[in-house]
Each structure stands twice: as structure tokens, then as C-alpha cells.
C-alpha positions as CSV (number, residue, x, y, z in Angstrom):
1,M,-38.1,64.4,-51.2
2,T,-35.6,64.0,-54.0
3,Q,-34.8,60.7,-55.7
4,S,-31.4,60.6,-54.0
5,Q,-33.0,60.9,-50.6
6,V,-35.3,58.0,-51.6
7,R,-32.3,55.9,-52.7
8,A,-30.7,56.6,-49.3
9,L,-33.8,55.2,-47.6
10,A,-33.8,52.0,-49.8
11,P,-30.4,51.7,-51.5
12,D,-30.9,48.1,-52.4
13,R,-34.1,48.6,-54.3
14,E,-34.0,49.7,-57.9
15,D,-37.8,50.1,-58.3
16,L,-38.3,53.6,-56.9
17,S,-42.1,53.3,-57.4
18,C,-42.2,50.5,-54.8
19,V,-40.5,52.8,-52.2
20,A,-43.0,55.6,-53.1
21,R,-45.9,53.3,-52.4
22,L,-44.4,52.5,-49.0
23,L,-44.3,56.2,-48.2
24,T,-48.0,56.6,-49.0
25,A,-50.2,56.3,-45.8
26,A,-52.9,53.7,-46.1
27,P,-56.5,55.0,-45.4
28,L,-58.2,54.0,-42.1
29,E,-60.6,51.1,-42.6
30,D,-63.2,49.4,-40.4
31,V,-63.6,45.7,-40.0
32,A,-66.3,43.7,-38.1
33,M,-64.8,40.9,-36.1
34,L,-67.4,38.2,-35.1
35,A,-66.4,36.1,-32.1
36,S,-68.3,32.9,-31.7
37,P,-70.0,31.7,-28.4
38,L,-67.0,29.4,-27.9
39,V,-64.8,32.5,-27.3
40,T,-65.2,33.4,-23.6
41,E,-62.0,35.6,-23.4
42,I,-63.5,38.8,-24.8
43,G,-61.3,40.9,-22.6
44,W,-58.2,39.2,-23.8
45,V,-59.3,39.6,-27.5
46,I,-59.8,43.4,-26.9
47,H,-56.4,43.6,-25.3
48,L,-54.7,41.8,-28.2
49,A,-56.5,44.1,-30.6
50,S,-55.1,47.1,-28.8
51,E,-51.6,45.7,-29.0
52,S,-52.0,44.9,-32.7
53,G,-52.9,48.5,-33.5
54,F,-56.7,48.1,-33.8
55,A,-58.9,50.7,-32.2
56,L,-62.2,49.5,-30.7
57,I,-65.0,51.7,-32.0
58,G,-68.0,49.5,-31.2
59,C,-69.0,46.2,-29.7
60,R,-72.2,44.4,-29.0
61,R,-73.3,40.9,-27.9
62,V,-75.8,39.4,-30.3
63,Q,-77.9,36.3,-30.9
64,L,-77.6,35.4,-34.6
65,H,-79.6,33.1,-36.8
66,R,-78.1,30.2,-38.8
67,D,-79.9,30.9,-42.1
68,E,-78.8,34.6,-42.1
69,L,-75.2,33.7,-41.5
70,A,-75.2,31.0,-44.2
71,N,-77.1,33.0,-46.9
72,L,-76.0,36.6,-46.3
73,L,-72.5,36.2,-45.1
74,G,-71.6,33.1,-47.0
75,M,-70.6,31.0,-44.0
76,A,-70.2,27.2,-44.2
77,D,-72.9,25.1,-42.5
78,S,-70.5,24.2,-39.7
79,Q,-69.5,27.8,-39.2
80,A,-73.1,29.0,-39.2
81,A,-74.2,26.3,-36.7
82,C,-71.4,27.3,-34.3
83,F,-71.8,31.0,-34.5
84,S,-75.6,30.8,-34.0
85,N,-75.4,28.3,-31.0
86,G,-75.3,30.9,-28.2
87,V,-74.4,34.6,-27.7
88,A,-71.8,35.9,-30.1
89,C,-69.9,39.2,-29.8
90,V,-69.3,41.7,-32.6
91,L,-66.2,43.9,-32.4
92,L,-65.9,46.9,-34.7
93,L,-62.2,47.5,-35.2
94,R,-60.4,50.4,-37.0
95,R,-57.0,50.5,-38.4
96,E,-55.2,51.3,-41.7
97,N,-55.8,48.6,-44.2
98,A,-57.7,46.7,-41.5
99,L,-59.0,43.8,-43.7
100,H,-55.4,43.1,-44.7
101,H,-54.3,42.7,-41.1
102,A,-57.4,40.9,-39.9
103,G,-56.1,37.4,-40.9
104,A,-52.8,37.8,-39.0
105,F,-54.6,39.2,-36.0
106,I,-57.0,36.2,-35.8
107,Q,-54.1,33.8,-36.0
108,N,-52.4,35.6,-33.1
109,V,-55.5,35.6,-31.0
110,V,-56.1,31.9,-31.6
111,K,-52.5,31.1,-30.7
112,E,-52.8,33.0,-27.5
113,I,-56.1,31.3,-26.6
114,K,-54.5,27.9,-27.2
115,S,-51.8,28.8,-24.8
116,R,-54.4,29.4,-22.1
117,R,-56.7,26.4,-22.7
118,E,-57.5,23.5,-25.0
119,L,-59.7,24.5,-27.9
120,G,-60.6,21.3,-29.7
121,V,-62.1,23.2,-32.7
122,P,-60.5,24.8,-35.8
123,A,-59.9,28.6,-35.8
124,S,-62.6,29.0,-38.4
125,L,-65.2,28.3,-35.7
126,L,-63.9,31.0,-33.4
127,F,-63.6,34.2,-35.5
128,F,-65.0,35.6,-38.7
129,A,-63.8,38.9,-40.2
130,M,-66.1,41.0,-42.4
131,P,-66.0,44.5,-44.0
132,C,-68.2,47.1,-42.3
133,L,-70.8,47.3,-45.0
134,S,-74.3,48.3,-44.3
135,A,-75.7,44.9,-45.3
136,V,-73.1,43.1,-43.1
137,L,-73.9,45.3,-40.1
138,Q,-77.6,44.7,-40.6
139,T,-77.1,41.0,-40.7
140,V,-75.2,41.0,-37.3
141,H,-77.7,43.5,-35.8
142,C,-75.1,46.3,-35.5
143,T,-76.5,49.1,-37.7
144,R,-76.8,51.5,-34.7
145,I,-74.2,49.9,-32.4
146,D,-73.6,53.1,-30.5
147,S,-77.2,54.1,-29.8
148,L,-78.6,54.6,-26.3
149,P,-82.1,54.2,-25.1
150,K,-84.0,57.2,-23.8
151,L,-83.6,58.1,-20.2
152,K,-86.3,56.6,-18.1
153,S,-87.2,57.1,-14.4
154,D,-88.5,54.2,-12.3
155,A,-89.8,54.6,-8.8
156,H,-89.4,50.9,-8.2
157,R,-86.3,50.1,-6.0
158,P,-85.1,46.5,-6.3
159,D,-84.3,44.7,-3.1
160,E,-80.6,44.6,-2.2
161,P,-79.0,41.2,-1.5
162,R,-78.9,40.5,2.2
163,Y,-76.1,37.9,2.2
164,A,-72.7,37.6,0.6
165,D,-73.6,34.3,-1.0
166,Q,-76.3,35.9,-3.1
167,E,-75.9,37.3,-6.6
168,Q,-74.8,40.9,-7.0
169,L,-75.1,43.3,-10.0
170,A,-72.6,45.9,-11.1
171,V,-72.1,48.3,-14.0
172,L,-68.5,49.3,-14.9
173,I,-67.6,52.2,-17.2
174,V,-64.0,52.7,-18.4
175,S,-63.4,56.0,-20.2
176,G,-60.4,57.9,-21.5
177,R,-57.7,57.6,-24.2
178,N,-56.4,54.3,-22.9
179,F,-59.8,52.8,-22.1
180,Q,-59.3,49.8,-24.4
181,A,-56.4,48.3,-22.6
182,I,-57.8,48.9,-19.1
183,A,-61.3,47.6,-19.9
184,A,-59.7,44.5,-21.4
185,E,-57.8,43.9,-18.2
186,L,-60.9,44.3,-16.1
187,L,-62.9,41.9,-18.3
188,D,-60.2,39.3,-18.1
189,Q,-60.0,39.6,-14.3
190,L,-63.8,39.4,-14.0
191,A,-64.2,36.5,-16.5
192,E,-65.5,34.2,-13.8
193,F,-68.7,36.3,-13.5
194,E,-71.7,36.4,-15.8
195,L,-71.4,39.1,-18.5
196,L,-74.8,40.5,-19.3
197,G,-74.1,43.4,-21.6
198,L,-71.1,45.0,-23.4
199,K,-71.1,48.3,-25.2
200,C,-68.5,50.7,-26.6
201,L,-69.3,54.4,-27.2
202,P,-67.2,57.0,-28.9
203,R,-68.6,59.4,-26.3
204,F,-71.7,59.8,-24.1
205,P,-74.4,62.1,-25.2
206,Q,-74.9,65.1,-22.9
207,L,-78.0,63.9,-21.1
208,H,-76.6,60.4,-20.5
209,A,-73.3,61.8,-19.4
210,H,-75.0,63.9,-16.8
211,F,-77.1,60.9,-15.7
212,V,-74.0,58.7,-15.3
213,A,-72.2,61.5,-13.4
214,E,-75.2,61.9,-11.1
215,Q,-75.4,58.2,-10.4
216,L,-71.7,57.3,-10.0
217,L,-70.0,60.6,-9.1
218,G,-72.7,62.2,-6.9
219,G,-73.2,65.2,-9.1
220,S,-76.0,67.4,-7.7
221,G,-76.3,70.0,-10.4
222,G,-74.4,73.1,-11.3
223,G,-70.7,73.3,-12.1
224,S,-69.7,70.2,-10.2
225,E,-72.0,67.9,-12.3
226,W,-70.8,69.6,-15.5
227,R,-67.1,69.0,-14.6
228,A,-67.9,65.4,-13.8
229,A,-69.8,64.8,-17.0
230,K,-67.4,66.6,-19.4
231,P,-64.8,63.8,-19.8
232,L,-67.6,61.3,-20.6
233,M,-68.8,63.6,-23.4
234,E,-65.4,64.0,-24.9
235,L,-63.7,60.6,-24.7
236,P,-64.6,57.0,-25.7
237,A,-65.8,54.6,-23.1
238,L,-66.5,50.9,-22.7
239,T,-69.5,49.9,-20.5
240,F,-70.3,46.4,-19.3
241,V,-72.8,44.8,-16.9
242,I,-71.7,41.9,-14.7
243,R,-73.6,39.7,-12.3
244,G,-72.3,37.1,-9.8
245,V,-71.8,36.0,-6.2
246,G,-69.0,37.9,-4.5
247,L,-68.8,40.5,-7.2
248,M,-68.7,43.6,-5.0
249,H,-65.9,42.1,-2.9
250,Q,-63.9,41.5,-6.0
251,L,-64.5,45.0,-7.3
252,D,-63.5,46.5,-4.0
253,A,-60.2,44.6,-4.3
254,I,-59.6,45.5,-8.0
255,A,-60.7,49.2,-8.1
256,P,-57.8,50.7,-6.0
257,H,-55.3,49.4,-8.6
258,Y,-56.9,51.6,-11.3
259,P,-56.9,55.2,-9.9
260,A,-58.2,58.0,-12.1
261,C,-55.5,59.6,-14.3
262,S,-55.2,61.5,-17.5
263,D,-55.4,58.3,-19.6
264,Y,-58.4,56.6,-18.2
265,R,-61.1,56.6,-15.5
266,L,-62.9,53.7,-13.9
267,L,-66.4,54.1,-12.6
268,H,-68.5,51.4,-11.1
269,S,-71.8,51.0,-9.2
270,I,-72.0,50.2,-5.6
271,S,-75.5,48.8,-5.2
272,W,-78.0,46.7,-7.1
273,H,-80.4,49.6,-7.4
274,Q,-77.7,51.8,-8.9
275,A,-76.6,49.1,-11.3
276,Y,-80.2,48.5,-12.4
277,C,-80.8,52.2,-13.1
278,L,-77.7,52.4,-15.2
279,T,-78.4,49.2,-17.1
280,R,-82.0,50.2,-18.1
281,N,-80.8,53.6,-19.3
282,L,-77.6,52.5,-21.1
283,F,-78.7,49.2,-22.6
284,A,-81.7,48.1,-24.7
285,D,-83.5,44.8,-24.0
286,F,-82.0,43.1,-27.0
287,E,-78.4,44.0,-25.9
288,L,-78.6,42.0,-22.7
289,F,-78.1,38.2,-22.5
290,E,-77.8,35.9,-19.5
291,C,-75.5,32.9,-19.2
292,S,-76.9,30.1,-17.1
293,E,-73.6,28.3,-17.0
294,R,-72.2,31.2,-14.9
295,R,-75.1,31.1,-12.4
296,P,-74.7,28.2,-9.9
297,C,-77.7,29.4,-8.0
298,L,-79.9,28.0,-10.8
299,L,-79.0,24.5,-9.6
300,T,-79.5,25.2,-5.9
301,C,-82.6,27.4,-6.1
302,P,-86.1,26.4,-7.2
303,P,-87.3,27.3,-10.7
304,P,-89.5,30.4,-11.0
305,E,-92.7,28.3,-11.2
306,A,-91.8,26.5,-8.0
307,S,-91.2,29.7,-6.1
308,G,-94.4,31.3,-7.2
309,A,-92.9,33.7,-9.7
310,S,-93.6,33.9,-13.4
311,A,-92.3,31.0,-15.3
312,E,-90.6,33.1,-17.9
313,A,-89.4,36.7,-17.6
314,A,-89.8,38.7,-20.8
315,T,-86.3,40.2,-20.8
316,V,-83.2,40.3,-18.7
317,L,-84.2,43.8,-17.5
318,A,-87.4,42.4,-16.1
319,Q,-85.4,39.8,-14.2
320,L,-83.1,42.4,-12.8
321,R,-86.1,44.5,-11.6
322,H,-87.4,41.7,-9.5
323,P,-85.7,39.4,-6.9
324,G,-83.8,36.5,-8.5
325,P,-84.1,32.8,-7.5
326,D,-81.5,33.2,-4.8
327,R,-83.7,35.8,-3.0
328,V,-86.5,33.3,-2.4
329,V,-86.7,31.6,1.0
330,T,-85.9,27.9,0.4
331,H,-85.1,24.8,2.5
332,S,-81.9,22.9,2.9
333,Y,-81.2,19.6,4.6
334,L,-78.4,18.3,7.0
335,L,-78.3,14.6,7.5
336,L,-76.0,13.7,10.4
337,S,-75.0,10.0,10.9
338,N,-72.5,8.1,12.9
339,S,-70.1,5.9,11.0
340,S,-69.5,3.8,14.2
341,S,-73.2,3.3,15.1
342,G,-74.5,-0.2,15.7
343,K,-74.7,-2.9,18.3
344,G,-71.0,-2.6,19.1
345,A,-71.0,1.2,19.6
346,S,-69.8,2.5,22.9
347,N,-72.0,4.6,25.1
348,D,-70.2,7.7,24.0
349,D,-71.0,6.8,20.4
350,Q,-74.6,6.4,21.3
351,R,-74.7,10.0,22.7
352,W,-73.4,11.7,19.5
353,H,-76.7,13.1,18.5
354,L,-76.8,15.8,21.2
355,R,-73.3,16.9,20.5
356,A,-73.8,16.9,16.7
357,V,-77.0,18.9,16.8
358,A,-75.6,21.4,19.2
359,R,-72.5,22.1,17.2
360,A,-74.3,22.1,13.8
361,A,-77.0,24.5,15.2
362,R,-74.4,26.9,16.6
363,L,-72.5,27.0,13.3
364,V,-75.4,27.5,10.9
365,A,-77.0,30.1,13.2
366,R,-74.1,32.5,12.3
367,D,-75.5,32.6,8.7
368,A,-79.0,33.6,9.7
369,F,-80.5,30.2,9.1
370,E,-83.8,29.4,10.7
371,L,-84.9,26.0,12.0
372,D,-87.9,24.6,10.1
373,W,-87.9,20.9,11.0
374,L,-85.8,18.5,13.1
375,G,-86.0,14.9,13.9
376,L,-84.5,11.4,14.1
377,V,-85.3,9.4,11.0
378,R,-84.9,5.7,10.3
379,Q,-83.6,4.6,6.9
380,L,-85.9,1.8,5.7
381,D,-83.2,0.1,3.6
382,T,-80.4,0.0,6.3
383,D,-82.6,0.4,9.4
384,E,-80.1,3.0,10.6
385,F,-81.0,6.3,12.3
386,Q,-79.9,9.7,11.1
387,C,-80.5,13.1,12.6
388,A,-82.3,15.2,9.9
389,V,-82.3,19.0,10.1
390,R,-84.3,21.1,7.7
391,L,-83.2,24.8,7.6
392,Q,-84.7,27.7,5.8
393,R,-83.2,30.9,4.5
394,E,-82.8,32.8,1.2
395,N,-80.4,30.8,-1.0
396,S,-80.4,28.2,1.7
397,V,-78.8,25.3,-0.2
398,S,-75.9,27.3,-1.6
399,A,-75.2,28.9,1.7
400,L,-75.2,25.6,3.5
401,M,-72.8,24.1,0.9
402,C,-70.4,26.9,1.6
403,R,-70.4,25.8,5.3
404,R,-69.8,22.1,4.5
405,S,-66.0,22.1,5.3
406,A,-66.6,24.1,8.5
407,L,-69.3,21.6,9.6
408,V,-66.9,18.7,9.1
409,E,-64.4,20.4,11.3
410,V,-66.7,21.2,14.2
411,L,-68.8,18.0,14.3
412,P,-67.7,15.2,16.7
413,A,-65.4,12.5,15.4
414,R,-66.9,9.8,13.2
415,V,-70.0,11.9,12.6
416,A,-70.7,12.2,8.8
417,V,-72.6,15.0,7.2
418,A,-74.6,14.8,4.0
419,M,-76.7,17.4,2.2
420,P,-78.6,17.6,-1.1
421,T,-76.7,19.8,-3.5
422,N,-79.3,20.8,-6.1
423,W,-83.0,21.6,-6.3
424,Q,-84.0,18.3,-7.8
425,E,-82.7,16.4,-4.7
426,I,-84.4,19.0,-2.5
427,A,-87.7,18.5,-4.3
428,T,-87.4,14.7,-3.9
429,D,-86.8,15.1,-0.2
430,F,-89.8,17.4,0.1
431,E,-92.0,14.7,-1.5
432,L,-90.7,12.1,0.9
433,L,-91.0,14.3,3.9
434,A,-94.5,15.4,2.9
435,A,-95.5,11.7,2.6
436,S,-94.0,10.9,5.9
437,Q,-95.8,13.8,7.6
438,Q,-99.1,12.7,6.1
439,Q,-98.6,9.2,7.4
440,Q,-97.7,10.5,10.9
441,S,-100.8,12.8,10.8
442,A,-103.0,10.0,9.8
443,A,-101.6,7.7,12.5
444,A,-102.0,10.5,15.1
445,S,-105.6,11.0,14.1
446,R,-106.3,7.2,14.5
447,Y,-104.6,7.2,17.9
448,A,-106.5,10.3,19.1
449,A,-109.8,8.6,18.1
450,N,-108.9,5.3,20.0
451,P,-106.0,5.8,22.3
452,S,-104.2,2.8,23.6
453,P,-101.7,2.4,26.5
454,P,-98.1,2.3,25.5
455,S,-96.4,-1.0,25.1
456,T,-93.3,-1.0,27.4
457,A,-91.1,-3.7,28.9
458,T,-91.1,-2.1,32.3
459,A,-92.3,1.0,34.0
460,A,-89.1,1.3,35.9
461,G,-86.1,3.4,34.8
462,D,-85.3,7.0,34.0
463,C,-86.8,7.9,30.6
464,T,-88.7,11.2,30.1
465,G,-90.2,13.4,27.5
466,L,-89.5,17.1,27.2
467,L,-91.6,19.6,25.1
468,W,-89.8,22.8,24.5
469,R,-91.6,25.7,22.8
470,L,-89.2,27.5,20.5
471,P,-89.1,31.3,20.5
472,A,-89.9,33.1,17.3
473,A,-86.3,34.2,16.9
474,D,-82.9,32.8,17.8
475,A,-84.2,29.2,18.0
476,L,-80.9,27.7,16.7
477,P,-78.7,29.2,19.4
478,L,-81.1,28.1,22.2
479,L,-81.3,24.7,20.6
480,A,-77.5,24.4,20.7
481,R,-77.4,25.5,24.4
482,L,-80.1,23.0,25.4
483,C,-78.4,20.1,23.6
484,D,-75.1,21.0,25.3
485,L,-76.7,21.1,28.7
486,L,-78.4,17.7,28.2
487,H,-75.2,16.2,26.9
488,R,-73.1,17.4,29.9
489,R,-75.6,15.8,32.2
490,G,-74.9,12.4,30.6
491,V,-78.3,11.8,29.1
492,R,-78.9,9.9,25.9
493,L,-81.2,11.0,23.2
494,I,-83.5,8.2,21.9
495,G,-86.2,10.3,20.2
496,L,-86.4,13.7,18.6
497,R,-88.7,15.6,16.4
498,S,-90.1,19.1,15.9
499,L,-93.8,19.8,16.3
500,R,-95.8,22.7,14.9
501,L,-99.1,23.5,16.5
502,E,-101.1,26.1,14.5
503,A,-103.5,28.5,16.1
504,A,-105.8,27.8,13.2
505,T,-106.2,24.2,14.3
506,P,-107.4,24.4,17.9
507,G,-108.6,20.8,17.8
508,Q,-105.1,19.5,17.5
509,C,-103.9,21.7,20.3
510,A,-106.8,20.6,22.5
511,S,-106.5,16.9,21.7
512,L,-102.8,16.8,22.3
513,G,-103.1,19.0,25.4
514,R,-105.8,16.8,27.0
515,D,-103.9,13.6,26.2
516,L,-100.6,14.8,27.6
517,R,-102.3,16.4,30.6
518,L,-104.0,13.2,31.6
519,H,-100.7,11.3,31.5
520,R,-99.0,14.0,33.3
521,L,-101.4,13.7,36.2
522,E,-101.3,9.9,36.2
523,A,-97.6,9.8,36.1
524,A,-97.4,12.0,39.1
525,G,-99.6,9.6,41.0
526,H,-102.8,11.8,41.1
527,D,-105.3,9.6,39.3
528,G,-108.0,10.8,41.6
529,L,-107.2,14.5,41.5
530,S,-110.3,16.5,41.5
531,R,-110.9,19.0,38.7
532,D,-111.0,21.9,41.1
533,G,-107.9,21.7,43.1
534,G,-104.2,21.2,43.7
535,S,-101.1,23.3,43.0
536,Q,-99.9,20.6,40.6
537,R,-103.2,21.0,38.6
538,R,-102.7,24.8,38.5
539,Q,-99.2,24.3,37.3
540,V,-100.4,22.0,34.5
541,D,-103.1,24.6,33.6
542,A,-100.4,27.3,33.3
543,V,-98.7,25.2,30.6
544,L,-102.0,24.2,28.9
545,N,-103.2,27.8,28.7
546,N,-106.1,27.1,31.1
547,R,-108.1,25.5,28.2
548,N,-106.6,22.0,28.1
549,E,-104.7,23.2,25.1
550,L,-101.0,23.5,24.4
551,I,-99.9,27.0,23.4
552,P,-99.7,27.2,19.5
553,G,-96.2,27.5,18.3
554,N,-93.2,25.5,17.3
555,Y,-92.0,22.8,19.7
556,L,-89.1,20.4,20.0
557,V,-90.0,17.0,21.5
558,F,-87.2,15.1,23.2
559,I,-87.3,11.6,24.5
560,L,-84.4,11.3,26.8
561,E,-82.8,8.3,28.7
562,G,-80.8,9.0,31.8
563,N,-81.0,9.8,35.5
564,L,-83.3,12.8,34.9
565,V,-85.9,12.7,37.6
566,S,-83.4,12.4,40.5
567,L,-81.4,15.2,39.1
568,G,-84.3,17.5,38.7
569,L,-84.3,18.2,35.0
570,R,-86.8,21.1,35.2
571,N,-84.8,23.0,37.9
572,Y,-81.6,22.3,36.1
573,L,-82.9,23.7,32.8
574,N,-84.4,26.8,34.3
575,E,-81.2,27.6,36.4
576,S,-79.0,27.1,33.4
577,M,-81.0,29.1,30.8
578,P,-80.3,32.8,30.2
579,P,-81.7,35.2,32.8
580,D,-84.7,36.1,30.6
581,T,-85.9,32.5,30.7
582,A,-85.2,31.8,34.4
583,G,-87.8,30.7,36.8
584,L,-89.6,27.5,37.9
585,L,-91.6,27.4,34.8
586,P,-91.7,30.1,32.1
587,Q,-95.0,31.9,32.3
588,L,-97.6,32.0,29.6
589,G,-96.5,34.2,26.6
590,H,-92.8,33.9,27.5
591,P,-90.6,33.0,24.5
592,S,-89.6,29.7,26.1
593,V,-92.2,27.3,27.5
594,V,-91.0,23.9,28.7
595,Y,-93.2,20.9,29.5
596,Q,-91.7,17.7,31.0
597,T,-93.5,14.4,31.5
598,E,-93.4,13.3,35.2
599,D,-93.3,9.6,34.8
600,A,-89.9,7.9,34.2
601,T,-90.9,5.8,31.3
602,A,-94.7,5.3,30.7
603,A,-95.5,8.9,29.9
604,A,-92.4,9.2,27.6
605,A,-93.5,6.1,25.7
606,H,-97.0,7.4,25.4
607,L,-95.8,10.8,24.2
608,A,-93.6,9.1,21.5
609,N,-96.5,6.9,20.5
610,R,-98.9,9.9,20.3
611,L,-96.5,11.8,18.0
612,C,-95.5,8.7,16.0
613,M,-91.8,9.2,16.8
614,P,-89.2,6.5,15.8
615,L,-87.0,5.7,18.8
616,L,-83.5,4.6,19.0
617,P,-83.0,1.0,20.4
618,N,-83.0,1.1,24.2
619,D,-83.6,-1.2,27.2
620,L,-86.5,0.8,28.7
621,I,-88.9,1.3,25.8
622,V,-88.9,-2.0,23.9
623,C,-91.6,-1.3,21.2
624,L,-94.2,1.2,20.4
625,D,-97.4,0.5,18.4
626,N,-97.6,3.4,16.0
627,N,-100.4,1.9,14.0
């Protein structure tokens, strides 16, 4: 190029040497950009780097030490404290004269982040730019940032999550010439989930490329696997591991918007096992970090030591290999109360328990909850009654919280619902319930040793006790149906609790069986019934398993007030139950066994006394001596 041509390019400049320097291409330079733990928008940072002309050649999440940052990198104390307080991210960026442009790039990133949220800290605590020297890379643990672990095989297959409210794991790989912009968009759209690992590779080694193709593209060897793995061996890629609730649903909605093309290709796992295999073969242990702030299940699930697991997992990979805290069967509580209860409540208000239990049981049964405990409880401070339901399921508390709004909609008017929302509250309730059950067990033992007749105001009236043996499965739907049937007959629930009779404690079954049997016969007016005869005696023996024992299992005990005897409660129940439970009395071994006290009031009072059941105020049973 002649000098006249140079003057034509810059006619206003007299210094031709300055124009000559502008025409000289600056060499490519690498810069290490350290993002502090306060920066959560890593995807947005990568996107802005792409728009600013920086090429991403490597990235890694690291845990740094304060002394190393202060002594080796020359950070101020406030900077070193901030960058070492959590998991930072190292981005290796390449551009001509990169260090010169790094300052302006950081200013633009900080400006964009401020437009999205309030920072409250100076820019110096967010980013730190450094030249890519060997000493610097060693300080930030990035000397071999693009290395991959050796391929490993593992016969262990982690359990897949059973419910949508449990955590899911996914590995995403974006490869191609335009991988940087696409991966940045995906990271930004998935920012609500927990980012476990992040790695950028200039290309996959041959063995790892074939492994990825086999896992995600279904390569089975031969030419098809080679064609699937070839783009991974030739083009750069960004790989990241994400965990969270509802992750697969989100990926299914996002992936169709990124079809494979000549510029990029998006691959992602479709199961926990697939994601685990990819994670352990593409990331080392020190490259994976968990973020407890993005894991709400840690608040609603028991800690590892409470669930019987190891108190501390050695690495994140070890945690991914075994079920997480939301895979453990836990308990949750529903406390149903009536805001209009009291002396002035109407009869309809006093029958809210059956409706509330029926509707709540029918709703939670849809999410595979199982009934663990049920009963009317009396608050000692207010002397008010609540219906307490204890449910069990994997990730029970979180799943029940998701159903809170639906419960409010289906419950009767003026019925309030409360539930513990974290594991600490659940643990407290466990302690209180365990203490209550111990007191009830002790009272029942004292009563069994020296039974006393129930204290009642009158033996007249219609009050009865009902023992209903729950089936092993589908207890909640049947509970809902039974409560609906009782409510439609106009009865009032004055006592309720669940009872578990274990086969390992035959003494309890025999004691309770003999006690209830005697009162059954007395209530029917057969005090002098001989031990060898009578159809009624054989009917009782069928329920008592011919050994004066109740059949071991889970029971619901109802104390009901209403015109039950004249309506024939037993016949009504059997006729209204599903066909598989029809009959005068379900036979021994049938999933449903019902036992009803014959006397209108005395036997029901005795049953409540025997089981230490608190009763709602009523005109028939005035008081019970539970001591």
C-alpha cells in the first residue's frame, strides 16, 4: 500500500506511522476472568463475552482460598474475602489484545447485571481479570482446565425419581461453531436450577466422543456411531450439569426451540442414570459443587443422619450415586380446624370433620400418599379440637405443600388447614406425638390391668363405636368413601383415631380383643351366653379370629353420634361398599374388616376409654376417666 493510499484512508492525520500501527493486527491474547460467588448470571456473562468479541476457551467452577488470592494474586482483603466465600467461576477468554479490552468488558457486564437486579456491592467484588500465566492458572486451579477423567464403568444404577416433585438430574452438551451464544441462553433460562458443574472443551477426545454418542445419540457401533461422534471430536463444546425439581419438564419445553443445525447441536440426558454416567465420566470430583440455596428439599426433608444415611457424603458424585433426601419416605401433617367451632356452632358446623377428612383424603390420594396416623386431638392451650392427619410418602412435606391451595379449595367453608413447612417443625411434632402415644400406651396398660366401667350420664341414646380394618393399599380412597357415607346419614363424629395392632405383640391383640368382645356380648343383652353356643358368638369369633384376638393390622376407630342402630349401620356399610367388600361381615383375611359395638352408648364409651381417645363435647357421653 502506497503512502497516497494511506492518506486516502486517514486524510486528516499527518502522522503516517500512527495509521500504520492501526493497520497492524494485534496478536490473540488469553485472559482469565474470575467471577465471584455473588455473580449468579454465568450464562449472561458468557453471552456478553460472545457479543464483545471474546471466545470462550475454558471454564471451571472452583473453590478458592483467601490467603492464596491475597498473596499470589495481590487482591485486597475485601476482595479476597468475597471471592473465597463460596464457589467462584473461572472463564478463560481469548481475543486480540484481550487484557486491554477486559476492563471495558467488565464495566459492560456490571452495567447489564445492575439493570436486572440490585447489586449493593462495588464492581471490584464481582470480577477480577488476570493474564493467563502458569502461576495464575495454578492459583485458580485451572492448569488443566480441559482435562477429562478416564472412562469408567459402573454396574450400579441409581434409582429414578418416582414423582414430579422430586429432584431430577440432567447433563447438557452444546457443541458447534456457535456453541457459546446458545449455551449462554440455556444457562440463563435454567438459572433457577442448581448448577453442579460447568466445563468448556475445545473438542472431545475420541474415546469420550464415542461414549457421549453412545449415551445420548444411541450409537451402537460401526459407521453410525462414528458419524455421531465426529462433530464432537472436531468442534468446541460446553457441558454443564444441572439438578432441580421439574427440570425434565423444563428441558422438554426448551429443547424443541434449539434444533440441530450447522452452527450448533444441543444434546441432553433423559434419565437420572444417564446423567450420572455422563457426569462421572466428564467431570472430576473437584469440579462439582452443590448449592444448598437452590435445593428447597433440604428444608422439607430430614438430614442424612435422621434418615439413616451417612452424615456426610465424600463428594457430589457420591451423592448422585445414592438416593437424595427427597427419596426417603418421610411424614407430613395436616391439621384441620373449624374457625366457627365452639358453643354457638350450628349442627352443620359440628359435623365438618367427616366432610373435611373425606375431601382431604380423596385429594392427597392422587399423589400416592399413604395414611400413617389419624385422630382428633385437643389443643391444651385453647381446649379446641383439631383433626390431625399424618401422611407418609417420599418427599412428603414438599408434595403436600404443593397441594395446599388445592386443599383450601376443596375443603368445606370455614375449615382451615395448617401444615408444618420444614423438617424442624416435623421433628418437633414427632416428639410431641411420640410422647402422647407413650402416655396413651401407659394409660391403656393401666386400664387393662384394672378395667373400670365407663362413666356416662345415661345409657340411652344412639352412640356407637366402629372399628374398621384398613387394607394394605388404597386406604385413603376407602377412608374418603366411608366418611362420605357416614356424613350423608347425618351422623356426627365425636371421636377418631387410628390404631395399629402388630402381629409381634399378640398380648395387645388378645387383651383388646377380649375386652371389646365382652362388652359386645353385654351390649347385645347376652350376659349369660355360654361359651359354646350362639350364632352371635360365632359371628364375634369370626371378627376375633377364633382366638379372642383382633386381627393384626391398621384400624380406624370411630365414635359416632346419631341414629345408627335403628338405621342398621352394618348393613348400610356393607351394601354401600364396593362389590369386593360386600357381605354381612367381611370374612377373615379380607382387605376390609368392620367391627361395630352393639350398645348405643355404654360400649362406645368403654371403647373410647380403653383407647384413651379424646371426645368432642356431646350430650350422651359426659366424661371419661382416662387415668
